[in-house]
SEROFI-450869 format. One record per residue (C-alpha): x, y negated, z; residue number from 1; residue in three letters. Coordinates in Angstrom, 3 decimals, always signed. Layout:
> X / Y / Z / NUM / ALA;
...
//
This chain:
> -22.351 / +49.092 / -4.867 / 1 / MET;
> -22.174 / +45.329 / -4.518 / 2 / GLU;
> -21.505 / +44.959 / -8.245 / 3 / ASN;
> -24.454 / +47.225 / -8.947 / 4 / LYS;
> -26.779 / +44.976 / -6.948 / 5 / HIS;
> -25.409 / +41.889 / -8.676 / 6 / VAL;
> -26.121 / +43.431 / -12.066 / 7 / LEU;
> -29.683 / +44.345 / -11.097 / 8 / LYS;
> -30.340 / +40.840 / -9.735 / 9 / ILE;
> -28.970 / +39.310 / -12.959 / 10 / SER;
> -31.265 / +41.471 / -15.047 / 11 / MET;
> -34.288 / +40.512 / -12.949 / 12 / LEU;
> -33.470 / +36.836 / -13.355 / 13 / LEU;
> -33.137 / +37.329 / -17.109 / 14 / GLY;
> -36.495 / +39.095 / -17.236 / 15 / ALA;
> -38.057 / +36.222 / -15.274 / 16 / GLY;
> -36.673 / +33.721 / -17.774 / 17 / LEU;
> -38.082 / +35.719 / -20.654 / 18 / ILE;
> -41.504 / +36.053 / -19.004 / 19 / ALA;
> -41.593 / +32.323 / -18.257 / 20 / THR;
> -40.794 / +31.271 / -21.817 / 21 / THR;
> -42.608 / +34.014 / -23.694 / 22 / ALA;
> -45.726 / +31.872 / -23.945 / 23 / PHE;
> -43.995 / +29.298 / -26.160 / 24 / ALA;
> -45.002 / +30.026 / -29.705 / 25 / GLN;
> -43.658 / +28.506 / -32.900 / 26 / ASN;
> -46.608 / +27.964 / -35.209 / 27 / THR;
> -44.671 / +25.817 / -37.682 / 28 / ALA;
> -45.333 / +26.456 / -41.360 / 29 / THR;
> -42.904 / +28.558 / -43.387 / 30 / ILE;
> -42.297 / +26.380 / -46.426 / 31 / GLU;
> -41.795 / +28.014 / -49.824 / 32 / GLY;
> -43.191 / +31.431 / -48.876 / 33 / THR;
> -46.399 / +33.144 / -49.908 / 34 / THR;
> -48.361 / +36.120 / -48.548 / 35 / PRO;
> -47.150 / +39.384 / -50.107 / 36 / LEU;
> -44.310 / +37.432 / -51.755 / 37 / GLY;
> -40.963 / +39.041 / -52.619 / 38 / SER;
> -37.952 / +38.995 / -50.306 / 39 / THR;
> -36.402 / +36.546 / -52.789 / 40 / GLY;
> -38.320 / +33.799 / -50.991 / 41 / GLU;
> -36.232 / +34.429 / -47.851 / 42 / TYR;
> -32.694 / +34.767 / -46.580 / 43 / ARG;
> -32.154 / +38.481 / -45.850 / 44 / THR;
> -28.499 / +38.733 / -44.756 / 45 / TRP;
> -27.211 / +37.738 / -41.336 / 46 / SER;
> -24.144 / +38.140 / -39.156 / 47 / ILE;
> -23.947 / +38.417 / -35.397 / 48 / GLY;
> -21.189 / +37.998 / -32.824 / 49 / VAL;
> -21.514 / +38.639 / -29.112 / 50 / ASN;
> -19.611 / +39.435 / -25.942 / 51 / ALA;
> -20.543 / +40.897 / -22.585 / 52 / GLY;
> -19.877 / +43.467 / -19.901 / 53 / VAL;
> -18.859 / +47.098 / -20.556 / 54 / LEU;
> -19.234 / +49.655 / -17.769 / 55 / ASN;
> -20.496 / +53.146 / -17.038 / 56 / GLN;
> -23.650 / +52.095 / -15.216 / 57 / THR;
> -27.080 / +51.832 / -16.835 / 58 / ASN;
> -30.553 / +50.481 / -16.154 / 59 / ILE;
> -31.801 / +54.036 / -15.567 / 60 / LEU;
> -30.136 / +53.834 / -12.124 / 61 / GLY;
> -27.553 / +56.652 / -12.230 / 62 / PHE;
> -23.831 / +57.041 / -13.035 / 63 / ASN;
> -22.031 / +59.681 / -15.011 / 64 / ARG;
> -19.593 / +62.234 / -13.480 / 65 / ALA;
> -19.851 / +60.674 / -10.023 / 66 / GLY;
> -17.948 / +57.435 / -10.685 / 67 / PHE;
> -19.606 / +55.230 / -8.101 / 68 / ASP;
> -17.189 / +52.312 / -8.147 / 69 / LYS;
> -17.304 / +50.902 / -11.650 / 70 / LEU;
> -15.119 / +48.377 / -13.420 / 71 / ASP;
> -16.955 / +45.552 / -15.215 / 72 / HIS;
> -14.810 / +44.840 / -18.259 / 73 / ASN;
> -15.133 / +42.492 / -21.210 / 74 / LEU;
> -16.722 / +43.934 / -24.321 / 75 / GLY;
> -17.061 / +42.331 / -27.750 / 76 / TYR;
> -19.065 / +43.136 / -30.829 / 77 / SER;
> -19.867 / +41.890 / -34.324 / 78 / ALA;
> -22.309 / +43.054 / -36.951 / 79 / TYR;
> -23.693 / +42.325 / -40.392 / 80 / ILE;
> -27.366 / +43.020 / -41.061 / 81 / LYS;
> -29.596 / +43.351 / -44.112 / 82 / LYS;
> -33.243 / +42.555 / -43.331 / 83 / GLN;
> -35.432 / +44.834 / -45.482 / 84 / LEU;
> -38.774 / +43.554 / -44.162 / 85 / SER;
> -39.902 / +41.060 / -41.501 / 86 / PRO;
> -39.866 / +43.869 / -38.915 / 87 / SER;
> -37.010 / +46.157 / -40.008 / 88 / PHE;
> -33.360 / +45.825 / -40.958 / 89 / GLY;
> -30.144 / +47.831 / -41.190 / 90 / LEU;
> -27.015 / +46.631 / -39.395 / 91 / LYS;
> -23.396 / +47.767 / -39.405 / 92 / ALA;
> -21.861 / +47.097 / -35.964 / 93 / GLN;
> -18.351 / +46.952 / -34.563 / 94 / TYR;
> -17.870 / +47.377 / -30.791 / 95 / LEU;
> -14.648 / +47.217 / -28.765 / 96 / GLY;
> -13.443 / +46.807 / -25.190 / 97 / GLY;
> -12.561 / +48.845 / -22.133 / 98 / LYS;
> -14.558 / +51.044 / -19.685 / 99 / VAL;
> -13.346 / +52.243 / -16.290 / 100 / GLY;
> -14.433 / +53.522 / -12.876 / 101 / GLY;
> -13.439 / +55.250 / -9.628 / 102 / THR;
> -14.889 / +58.243 / -7.814 / 103 / ASN;
> -14.149 / +57.301 / -4.206 / 104 / GLU;
> -15.184 / +60.738 / -2.963 / 105 / ALA;
> -12.425 / +62.315 / -5.032 / 106 / ASN;
> -9.723 / +59.882 / -3.905 / 107 / ALA;
> -8.816 / +62.203 / -0.992 / 108 / SER;
> -9.640 / +65.442 / -2.739 / 109 / ALA;
> -7.341 / +68.127 / -4.033 / 110 / THR;
> -4.608 / +66.827 / -6.338 / 111 / PRO;
> -5.665 / +67.312 / -9.962 / 112 / GLY;
> -9.229 / +66.180 / -9.351 / 113 / THR;
> -10.090 / +63.086 / -11.430 / 114 / VAL;
> -10.497 / +60.145 / -9.056 / 115 / ALA;
> -10.478 / +57.292 / -11.598 / 116 / ALA;
> -10.425 / +56.718 / -15.343 / 117 / PHE;
> -9.876 / +53.920 / -17.819 / 118 / GLU;
> -10.947 / +54.271 / -21.460 / 119 / THR;
> -9.797 / +51.806 / -24.073 / 120 / ASN;
> -12.051 / +51.453 / -27.138 / 121 / VAL;
> -10.004 / +49.852 / -29.930 / 122 / PRO;
> -12.896 / +50.117 / -32.351 / 123 / TRP;
> -16.181 / +51.701 / -33.143 / 124 / SER;
> -18.429 / +51.512 / -36.172 / 125 / ALA;
> -22.121 / +52.374 / -36.284 / 126 / ALA;
> -25.044 / +52.004 / -38.670 / 127 / LEU;
> -28.335 / +51.257 / -36.900 / 128 / SER;
> -31.928 / +50.586 / -37.794 / 129 / GLY;
> -33.320 / +47.543 / -35.981 / 130 / GLU;
> -37.013 / +46.837 / -35.419 / 131 / TRP;
> -38.158 / +43.270 / -34.618 / 132 / THR;
> -41.222 / +44.003 / -32.511 / 133 / LEU;
> -42.678 / +40.458 / -32.632 / 134 / ALA;
> -43.079 / +40.765 / -36.415 / 135 / ASN;
> -45.217 / +43.897 / -36.100 / 136 / THR;
> -47.779 / +42.325 / -33.758 / 137 / ASN;
> -50.386 / +39.825 / -34.974 / 138 / TRP;
> -50.419 / +38.164 / -31.543 / 139 / ARG;
> -46.923 / +36.749 / -32.172 / 140 / PHE;
> -47.082 / +33.863 / -34.660 / 141 / PHE;
> -43.445 / +33.001 / -35.532 / 142 / ASN;
> -42.597 / +33.123 / -31.856 / 143 / SER;
> -39.444 / +31.586 / -30.454 / 144 / PHE;
> -38.885 / +34.853 / -28.567 / 145 / ILE;
> -38.621 / +38.089 / -30.509 / 146 / LYS;
> -38.129 / +41.431 / -28.724 / 147 / PRO;
> -36.189 / +44.021 / -30.727 / 148 / TYR;
> -35.018 / +47.633 / -30.528 / 149 / PHE;
> -32.246 / +49.392 / -32.475 / 150 / ALA;
> -30.825 / +52.896 / -32.636 / 151 / ILE;
> -28.105 / +54.352 / -34.810 / 152 / GLY;
> -25.164 / +56.683 / -35.279 / 153 / LEU;
> -21.471 / +55.899 / -35.512 / 154 / GLY;
> -17.845 / +56.776 / -34.916 / 155 / ALA;
> -16.169 / +55.840 / -31.611 / 156 / LEU;
> -12.366 / +55.653 / -31.314 / 157 / ASN;
> -11.108 / +55.799 / -27.724 / 158 / PHE;
> -8.024 / +56.480 / -25.561 / 159 / GLU;
> -8.614 / +57.715 / -21.978 / 160 / THR;
> -6.225 / +57.573 / -19.021 / 161 / THR;
> -7.225 / +59.466 / -15.841 / 162 / THR;
> -5.844 / +59.232 / -12.297 / 163 / THR;
> -6.115 / +62.222 / -9.938 / 164 / ASP;
> -6.378 / +62.359 / -6.150 / 165 / ALA;
> -2.580 / +62.451 / -5.948 / 166 / GLY;
> -2.343 / +59.160 / -7.796 / 167 / ASP;
> -0.955 / +60.855 / -10.877 / 168 / ASN;
> -1.916 / +59.386 / -14.252 / 169 / GLU;
> -2.642 / +61.445 / -17.344 / 170 / THR;
> -2.884 / +59.756 / -20.719 / 171 / ALA;
> -5.098 / +61.560 / -23.210 / 172 / HIS;
> -4.392 / +61.110 / -26.880 / 173 / SER;
> -6.628 / +58.800 / -28.956 / 174 / ALA;
> -9.563 / +60.523 / -30.605 / 175 / THR;
> -12.544 / +59.570 / -32.732 / 176 / THR;
> -15.953 / +61.102 / -32.018 / 177 / LYS;
> -19.551 / +60.553 / -32.969 / 178 / LEU;
> -21.655 / +58.396 / -30.665 / 179 / TYR;
> -25.241 / +57.127 / -30.528 / 180 / VAL;
> -25.877 / +53.438 / -29.744 / 181 / PRO;
> -29.349 / +52.300 / -28.648 / 182 / ALA;
> -29.831 / +48.557 / -28.259 / 183 / ASP;
> -32.781 / +46.485 / -26.981 / 184 / ALA;
> -33.224 / +42.838 / -26.132 / 185 / GLY;
> -34.651 / +39.486 / -27.090 / 186 / PHE;
> -33.747 / +36.970 / -29.775 / 187 / LYS;
> -34.473 / +33.279 / -29.181 / 188 / PHE;
> -34.906 / +31.011 / -32.224 / 189 / ALA;
> -32.697 / +28.071 / -31.248 / 190 / VAL;
> -32.439 / +26.551 / -34.764 / 191 / ALA;
> -33.520 / +27.298 / -38.326 / 192 / LYS;
> -31.876 / +30.613 / -39.190 / 193 / GLY;
> -29.995 / +30.844 / -35.856 / 194 / ILE;
> -31.010 / +33.147 / -32.998 / 195 / ASN;
> -29.621 / +33.470 / -29.495 / 196 / LEU;
> -29.264 / +37.230 / -28.934 / 197 / ASP;
> -29.538 / +38.682 / -25.405 / 198 / LEU;
> -29.397 / +42.488 / -25.337 / 199 / GLY;
> -28.535 / +45.660 / -23.483 / 200 / TYR;
> -26.951 / +48.575 / -25.330 / 201 / GLN;
> -26.650 / +52.192 / -24.127 / 202 / LEU;
> -24.037 / +54.372 / -25.830 / 203 / ASN;
> -24.017 / +58.176 / -25.716 / 204 / TRP;
> -20.409 / +59.300 / -26.236 / 205 / ALA;
> -18.465 / +62.547 / -26.269 / 206 / ASN;
> -17.765 / +64.266 / -22.922 / 207 / GLN;
> -14.071 / +63.451 / -23.273 / 208 / ARG;
> -14.843 / +59.714 / -22.932 / 209 / PHE;
> -14.223 / +59.534 / -19.123 / 210 / ASP;
> -11.725 / +62.403 / -19.033 / 211 / GLY;
> -13.923 / +64.696 / -16.944 / 212 / VAL;
> -14.710 / +67.928 / -18.743 / 213 / MET;
> -17.407 / +70.443 / -17.837 / 214 / GLY;
> -20.132 / +69.996 / -15.276 / 215 / GLY;
> -23.778 / +69.165 / -15.822 / 216 / GLN;
> -23.156 / +66.240 / -18.187 / 217 / TYR;
> -22.587 / +67.258 / -21.792 / 218 / LYS;
> -22.183 / +63.648 / -22.942 / 219 / ASN;
> -20.887 / +60.492 / -21.316 / 220 / ASP;
> -22.950 / +57.312 / -21.181 / 221 / LEU;
> -21.709 / +53.741 / -20.986 / 222 / PHE;
> -23.545 / +50.405 / -21.322 / 223 / SER;
> -22.903 / +47.031 / -22.907 / 224 / TYR;
> -24.863 / +43.982 / -21.626 / 225 / ALA;
> -24.222 / +41.206 / -24.130 / 226 / HIS;
> -25.081 / +37.697 / -25.298 / 227 / ALA;
> -24.299 / +36.094 / -28.652 / 228 / GLY;
> -25.569 / +34.444 / -31.800 / 229 / LEU;
> -27.189 / +35.774 / -34.951 / 230 / GLU;
> -26.767 / +33.480 / -37.976 / 231 / ILE;
> -28.655 / +33.885 / -41.249 / 232 / ALA;
> -26.580 / +33.696 / -44.435 / 233 / LEU;
> -27.617 / +31.893 / -47.620 / 234 / GLY;
> -29.339 / +28.655 / -48.601 / 235 / SER;
> -30.774 / +26.688 / -45.688 / 236 / GLY;
> -33.772 / +25.786 / -47.877 / 237 / SER;
> -35.131 / +29.328 / -47.409 / 238 / LYS;
> -36.440 / +30.758 / -44.123 / 239 / PRO;
> -34.860 / +33.855 / -42.588 / 240 / TYR;
> -36.890 / +37.021 / -43.172 / 241 / LEU;
> -36.201 / +38.288 / -39.646 / 242 / GLY;
> -37.932 / +35.209 / -38.195 / 243 / ASN;
> -41.022 / +35.552 / -40.394 / 244 / SER;
> -44.334 / +37.029 / -39.306 / 245 / ASN;
> -46.508 / +38.161 / -42.277 / 246 / PRO;
> -49.738 / +37.364 / -40.418 / 247 / VAL;
> -48.579 / +33.814 / -39.693 / 248 / ALA;
> -47.596 / +33.347 / -43.343 / 249 / THR;
> -51.020 / +34.555 / -44.495 / 250 / LEU;
> -52.860 / +32.267 / -42.067 / 251 / ILE;
> -50.703 / +29.288 / -43.079 / 252 / ASN;
> -51.414 / +29.916 / -46.781 / 253 / ASP;
> -55.150 / +30.309 / -46.130 / 254 / TYR;
> -55.242 / +27.105 / -44.051 / 255 / THR;
> -53.406 / +25.084 / -46.712 / 256 / ALA;
> -55.743 / +26.264 / -49.481 / 257 / LYS;
> -58.809 / +25.663 / -47.313 / 258 / TYR;
> -57.675 / +22.108 / -46.531 / 259 / ASP;
> -57.018 / +21.448 / -50.234 / 260 / GLU;
> -60.462 / +22.679 / -51.291 / 261 / LEU;
> -62.111 / +20.737 / -48.471 / 262 / LYS;
> -60.358 / +17.518 / -49.564 / 263 / SER;
> -61.516 / +18.032 / -53.155 / 264 / GLU;
> -65.072 / +18.689 / -51.976 / 265 / ARG;
> -65.098 / +15.587 / -49.753 / 266 / ASP;
> -63.783 / +13.440 / -52.617 / 267 / ALA;
> -66.483 / +14.792 / -54.955 / 268 / LEU;
> -69.228 / +14.182 / -52.379 / 269 / VAL;
> -67.999 / +10.606 / -51.866 / 270 / ALA;
> -67.897 / +10.004 / -55.635 / 271 / SER;
> -71.426 / +11.349 / -56.127 / 272 / ASN;
> -72.728 / +9.224 / -53.272 / 273 / LYS;
> -71.138 / +6.091 / -54.765 / 274 / ALA;
> -72.739 / +6.839 / -58.151 / 275 / LEU;
> -76.141 / +7.481 / -56.565 / 276 / LYS;
> -75.913 / +4.194 / -54.636 / 277 / ASP;
> -75.160 / +2.279 / -57.852 / 278 / GLU;
> -78.074 / +3.922 / -59.684 / 279 / LEU;
> -80.428 / +3.154 / -56.790 / 280 / ASP;
> -79.282 / -0.471 / -56.755 / 281 / THR;
> -79.832 / -0.818 / -60.509 / 282 / LEU;
> -83.270 / +0.807 / -60.258 / 283 / ALA;
> -84.293 / -1.676 / -57.551 / 284 / ASN;
> -83.054 / -4.608 / -59.635 / 285 / GLU;
> -85.041 / -3.471 / -62.689 / 286 / LEU;
> -88.339 / -3.158 / -60.816 / 287 / LYS;
> -91.161 / -5.455 / -61.944 / 288 / ASP;
> -93.335 / -5.915 / -58.866 / 289 / ASP;
> -95.786 / -8.446 / -60.375 / 290 / ASP;
> -96.104 / -6.607 / -63.713 / 291 / GLY;
> -95.360 / -9.668 / -65.872 / 292 / ASP;
> -92.726 / -7.869 / -67.967 / 293 / GLY;
> -89.724 / -9.587 / -66.315 / 294 / VAL;
> -87.534 / -7.556 / -63.939 / 295 / ALA;
> -87.288 / -8.816 / -60.336 / 296 / ASN;
> -83.585 / -9.579 / -60.851 / 297 / LYS;
> -84.390 / -12.177 / -63.518 / 298 / TYR;
> -87.920 / -13.238 / -62.399 / 299 / ASP;
> -87.748 / -16.850 / -61.177 / 300 / LYS;
> -91.494 / -16.887 / -60.481 / 301 / CYS;
> -92.345 / -13.705 / -58.581 / 302 / PRO;
> -95.884 / -12.661 / -57.696 / 303 / ASN;
> -97.381 / -13.998 / -60.947 / 304 / THR;
> -101.101 / -13.197 / -61.217 / 305 / ALA;
> -102.064 / -10.309 / -63.467 / 306 / ALA;
> -102.753 / -11.232 / -67.095 / 307 / GLY;
> -100.906 / -14.564 / -67.018 / 308 / VAL;
> -98.525 / -15.064 / -69.897 / 309 / GLN;
> -94.968 / -15.886 / -68.799 / 310 / VAL;
> -91.768 / -17.093 / -70.368 / 311 / ASP;
> -88.408 / -15.335 / -70.309 / 312 / GLY;
> -87.832 / -16.385 / -66.671 / 313 / ALA;
> -91.143 / -14.888 / -65.528 / 314 / GLY;
> -92.860 / -18.266 / -65.058 / 315 / CYS;
> -96.394 / -18.958 / -66.396 / 316 / PRO;
> -96.630 / -20.679 / -69.806 / 317 / LEU;
> -98.598 / -24.006 / -69.911 / 318 / PRO;
> -102.220 / -23.643 / -71.016 / 319 / GLU;
> -102.937 / -24.849 / -74.574 / 320 / MET;
> -106.333 / -26.467 / -75.017 / 321 / LYS;
> -108.208 / -26.460 / -78.333 / 322 / ASN;
> -105.724 / -23.840 / -79.489 / 323 / GLU;
> -106.247 / -22.708 / -83.019 / 324 / THR;
> -105.134 / -19.152 / -83.513 / 325 / LYS;
> -103.186 / -18.609 / -86.684 / 326 / VAL;
> -102.520 / -15.100 / -87.801 / 327 / ILE;
> -99.254 / -14.946 / -89.639 / 328 / GLU;
> -97.668 / -12.026 / -91.367 / 329 / LYS;
> -94.477 / -10.793 / -89.758 / 330 / ILE;
> -91.749 / -10.257 / -92.363 / 331 / VAL;
> -88.515 / -8.546 / -91.319 / 332 / VAL;
> -85.777 / -9.400 / -93.858 / 333 / THR;
> -82.587 / -7.525 / -94.621 / 334 / GLU;
> -80.610 / -10.209 / -92.791 / 335 / GLU;
> -82.773 / -9.627 / -89.723 / 336 / ASP;
> -82.067 / -5.890 / -89.938 / 337 / LYS;
> -78.310 / -6.563 / -90.191 / 338 / LYS;
> -78.433 / -8.535 / -86.950 / 339 / VAL;
> -80.155 / -5.643 / -85.199 / 340 / VAL;
> -77.859 / -3.003 / -86.766 / 341 / ASP;
> -74.786 / -4.929 / -85.567 / 342 / GLU;
> -76.215 / -5.070 / -82.047 / 343 / ALA;
> -76.811 / -1.300 / -82.095 / 344 / ILE;
> -73.242 / -0.588 / -83.284 / 345 / ARG;
> -71.664 / -2.858 / -80.680 / 346 / ASN;
> -73.843 / -1.821 / -77.744 / 347 / LEU;
> -71.764 / -0.116 / -75.040 / 348 / GLU;
> -72.480 / +0.839 / -71.424 / 349 / PHE;
> -70.214 / +1.867 / -68.534 / 350 / ASP;
> -69.838 / +5.647 / -68.316 / 351 / LEU;
> -72.899 / +7.210 / -66.682 / 352 / GLY;
> -74.358 / +3.777 / -65.861 / 353 / LYS;
> -76.815 / +1.210 / -67.245 / 354 / ALA;
> -74.323 / -1.649 / -67.021 / 355 / THR;
> -73.825 / -3.368 / -70.412 / 356 / ILE;
> -70.198 / -4.048 / -71.270 / 357 / ARG;
> -69.147 / -7.604 / -72.014 / 358 / ALA;
> -68.105 / -6.896 / -75.637 / 359 / ASN;
> -71.793 / -6.209 / -76.425 / 360 / SER;
> -73.038 / -9.668 / -75.330 / 361 / PHE;
> -72.246 / -11.530 / -78.563 / 362 / SER;
> -74.343 / -9.328 / -80.875 / 363 / SER;
> -77.163 / -9.165 / -78.277 / 364 / LEU;
> -77.170 / -12.986 / -78.204 / 365 / ASN;
> -77.867 / -12.946 / -81.978 / 366 / HIS;
> -80.809 / -10.595 / -81.437 / 367 / VAL;
> -82.197 / -12.840 / -78.683 / 368 / ALA;
> -81.893 / -15.898 / -80.962 / 369 / ALA;
> -83.679 / -13.977 / -83.734 / 370 / LEU;
> -86.557 / -13.023 / -81.423 / 371 / LEU;
> -86.942 / -16.628 / -80.259 / 372 / ILE;
> -86.696 / -18.120 / -83.751 / 373 / GLU;
> -89.088 / -15.772 / -85.543 / 374 / LYS;
> -91.233 / -14.656 / -82.612 / 375 / ASN;
> -90.591 / -11.015 / -83.427 / 376 / PHE;
> -91.688 / -8.159 / -81.218 / 377 / SER;
> -89.049 / -5.590 / -80.349 / 378 / LEU;
> -89.230 / -1.983 / -79.255 / 379 / LYS;
> -86.216 / -0.598 / -77.372 / 380 / LEU;
> -85.892 / +3.205 / -77.188 / 381 / ALA;
> -83.146 / +4.722 / -75.003 / 382 / GLY;
> -81.785 / +8.196 / -75.808 / 383 / HIS;
> -79.119 / +10.502 / -74.292 / 384 / THR;
> -77.466 / +13.814 / -75.110 / 385 / ASP;
> -78.371 / +16.981 / -73.170 / 386 / ASN;
> -75.403 / +16.839 / -70.738 / 387 / THR;
> -76.641 / +16.910 / -67.131 / 388 / GLY;
> -80.185 / +17.349 / -65.859 / 389 / SER;
> -83.181 / +16.203 / -67.903 / 390 / ARG;
> -84.491 / +14.145 / -64.971 / 391 / GLU;
> -81.243 / +12.202 / -64.700 / 392 / LEU;
> -81.083 / +11.644 / -68.481 / 393 / ASN;
> -84.674 / +10.362 / -68.623 / 394 / LEU;
> -83.956 / +7.891 / -65.852 / 395 / ARG;
> -80.652 / +6.767 / -67.388 / 396 / LEU;
> -82.157 / +6.237 / -70.871 / 397 / SER;
> -85.030 / +4.198 / -69.383 / 398 / LYS;
> -82.666 / +2.096 / -67.251 / 399 / GLU;
> -80.428 / +1.333 / -70.258 / 400 / ARG;
> -83.374 / +0.218 / -72.368 / 401 / ALA;
> -84.611 / -1.943 / -69.460 / 402 / GLU;
> -81.115 / -3.409 / -69.065 / 403 / ALA;
> -81.094 / -4.512 / -72.738 / 404 / VAL;
> -84.577 / -6.010 / -72.356 / 405 / LYS;
> -83.529 / -7.843 / -69.188 / 406 / ALA;
> -80.499 / -9.308 / -70.966 / 407 / TYR;
> -82.538 / -10.520 / -73.967 / 408 / LEU;
> -85.164 / -12.051 / -71.652 / 409 / VAL;
> -82.379 / -13.810 / -69.720 / 410 / SER;
> -81.398 / -15.450 / -73.013 / 411 / LYS;
> -84.918 / -16.808 / -73.554 / 412 / GLY;
> -86.688 / -13.973 / -75.396 / 413 / ALA;
> -90.388 / -13.447 / -74.602 / 414 / ASN;
> -90.633 / -10.503 / -72.180 / 415 / ALA;
> -94.187 / -9.713 / -73.270 / 416 / SER;
> -92.922 / -9.016 / -76.807 / 417 / ARG;
> -90.274 / -6.518 / -75.752 / 418 / ILE;
> -91.099 / -2.901 / -74.952 / 419 / GLU;
> -88.474 / -0.684 / -73.249 / 420 / ALA;
> -88.897 / +3.104 / -73.215 / 421 / THR;
> -86.574 / +5.999 / -72.296 / 422 / GLY;
> -86.774 / +9.374 / -74.030 / 423 / TYR;
> -83.762 / +11.084 / -72.445 / 424 / GLY;
> -82.495 / +14.039 / -74.515 / 425 / PRO;
> -85.875 / +14.796 / -76.143 / 426 / ASP;
> -85.284 / +13.081 / -79.564 / 427 / GLN;
> -81.746 / +13.991 / -80.745 / 428 / PRO;
> -80.594 / +12.858 / -84.190 / 429 / ILE;
> -77.599 / +15.225 / -84.258 / 430 / ALA;
> -76.491 / +18.472 / -82.696 / 431 / THR;
> -75.489 / +18.487 / -79.028 / 432 / ASN;
> -73.051 / +21.322 / -79.673 / 433 / ALA;
> -70.213 / +18.944 / -80.691 / 434 / THR;
> -68.687 / +15.863 / -79.103 / 435 / ALA;
> -69.455 / +13.796 / -82.246 / 436 / ASP;
> -73.074 / +14.925 / -82.218 / 437 / GLY;
> -73.485 / +14.090 / -78.526 / 438 / ARG;
> -71.974 / +10.639 / -79.177 / 439 / GLN;
> -74.626 / +9.972 / -81.887 / 440 / GLN;
> -77.397 / +11.071 / -79.547 / 441 / ASN;
> -76.328 / +8.586 / -76.817 / 442 / ARG;
> -77.992 / +5.422 / -78.246 / 443 / ARG;
> -80.538 / +2.630 / -77.820 / 444 / VAL;
> -82.697 / +2.053 / -80.926 / 445 / GLU;
> -83.999 / -1.440 / -81.828 / 446 / PHE;
> -87.196 / -1.720 / -83.871 / 447 / THR;
> -88.416 / -5.157 / -85.022 / 448 / LEU;
> -92.107 / -5.664 / -85.861 / 449 / TYR;
//
């Protein structure tokens, strides 16, 4: 009876340990696996070894055939398991050891009455189905602690020796009978692919197991409380299927994809904001608050009165007294046209911006010199293709034409003789259906007069 109390106390302590640690959850990601992926993404084979106590008691609180003084003997077991899904696997188990007990009430009974028995189990082999309960419940996300239950059918080889009230021993010949093992317990994930296995197995055996025939018990029952290790086989780069929860895998995959899309969105928002800031800055620089034809960025004499003629720096021109107006005919020669054509061919802007690239400065300098030398007037017309919104294209074409005007004025050209207009995508010279056509439509036209 004392051993019985010790066993019950040990089981209560074990249950307390499990209850205390059952809140610890492993939410680590399962690398290399995908929701609804094949079992090829996992390790599916494992082996287990364990040892423990074999006796004829059980957690149901009763003994078989009246053996009230039980022997607690060493038992040992090994198995190999194939995990078919996260929650179910098939295992082939070997179990061996010795079971014994004494019926103290029969010790003084009539000779021939069984007072004690000892059954040696050289081997047993059973095939069981095992359910990992944590992997069938969405509340368990790859938990460190996984409750399980298994039941199967096998062959049990045993040799029984009985002792009667007269202290006479009878050895029964070895026999092999069917038996039913039912196992339940907890597996603790102590390392990747390694579980600590704590379990309790009940075994329904043939009535001959304890040597007592007849009576109310048609089958004998013995238990095996055990502890051991389960080790996954295969490449350590893959997770073990028995430690995988499908819900956790799905959530991990969803979270990773959500984070990726969010990062892309944030990067795009930041890029668009940077572009908008640059366009706003350029628009402010190209404003002409005093209306003298020179942008604020280049106007060295701001707030010029309306109607006053200014030079390229935005400063008033000196008044000429007794001025004699001479009307001269403006003649644009072929050489003049070549200078303008070269400037058009070489004119380049930064992508999506109104910033003139440095390799365009040389030909624009020739145009500025031509305007100063011959006092030509110049019309600048900015055009774009139809990519993007019309509002954005109208603004961009206007800003590019203004940028060219501002550059020419900075080189001494008369701002009042330069007109800058933006037409956006409204006046294409080629089709917008091809890349070459769109390239031709993105232009700034120069017209001398």
